N, C-alpha and C positions, 0 to 999 in steps of 0.2 A: 469450432469452439469460440465462444465469446466471453469476454470479461467485461462486466458492467460495474463501473465505479460510481459511488454516490457519497454525499455527505459533506462536500466542500462548502465554503461560504466565507463570509467576512466576519472577523471578530477583532476585538481590541487586544492589545498586548496583555498577557496574563490569562487570557481566556482559554477555552477548550473547544475542540471539535473532534468528532469521531467519523472516520472514513470507513466505508464498507465497499467490498468488491465481491461480486458473485460470478462464478464461472458456470457456464452452461454449454450444452452440446454433447458431442461424442466423447465422453470422458469415462475412462475406467478407473483411473486413479490420478491424484495430483501429488506431485513431489513438493519441492520448495515453492513457497509463495513469497512475493516481495513487494515492497513499496519503494518507488523511486520518486524523485522530484526534480523539476527543472524550472529554474528561475530565469527571467528574461536576460539574455546575454550571457548565460552561464551554461556549463555542461550539465548533462543529466547526472544526478548522483544517487547512489543507493542510500536509502534511509533505514530500512529494516528488512530482515529476512527471517522466515520461520520454516523449519523443516516439517515434514509430515508428522514426525514424532513430537514436535513442539519445541525443539531447540531454537533459540533466537539469537540474533546478532543485530547490533545497532550501530549507526554512525555515531562517532563521538559527539557530534553536535546536538544529538537528540537523546542521548542516554539519560536516563532518569526522568525524562519528560514524556517520551512516547512509549507506547506499549503495543506490540503487534500480537494478534491472536487469530486463531482460525477455528472453523468448525468443519471437520472432515466430512461429516454426514451431509452438510448443506453446501459443500464446496465454496465456502466463503472465507475471506480474510478481512480483518478489521485493523484499523490503526487508531488507537486512542491517543490524541495529542493534547497534552496539558501544558500549562505555563508557556503558551505560545509567544513567540517573539516576532518582530517585524521581519527578521531575516529568514523566518520559516515560510514567508510568502513565496508561492510557487504553484505550478501545476503538478499535482500528485498523480502518479500512474501506478497501477498495480500490474503485476507480472506473475505468471504461474507456469510451471513445467507440468505438462499433462501427458498422460499415457492413454492411448486410444485402443490398446490391445496389441498393437504391432510396433509402435515406435513412440518415443518421447518428442514432444514439440513444446516450444515456448510461445506463449501468447501474451499480448499486452491489452490492457484496457484503454479506454479513450481519454482518460485523464479527468481530474476534477480540480477546479481552482480553489486555492486557499489563500486568502488575503488577510494579513494581520497588520492592523494600524497601531501606531504608537500613541 
């Protein structure tokens, strides 16, 4: 199973970016899908999570600015990021729980850089 993230880049504060992550490989079903981020010198933190049924949860720091969504038919998860702040600068990584028919496994994407300038 591979997760391929895309959509990162550089924007000014107040701008928007949309991240996408596509899962491929031996997948029967995908459970929760998540976005994490890791800034230089800081621990990795959870940004948003979405269940297969569409229930979502966000870190307090991104509530009302970020929106996570998914397409179960395409095995993709997106993160719409609005009103970006310099403190949102980080490498963003996607994560997914996948079922291959016999067991659940968690996989990570390679990360995509988001840089927000003031």
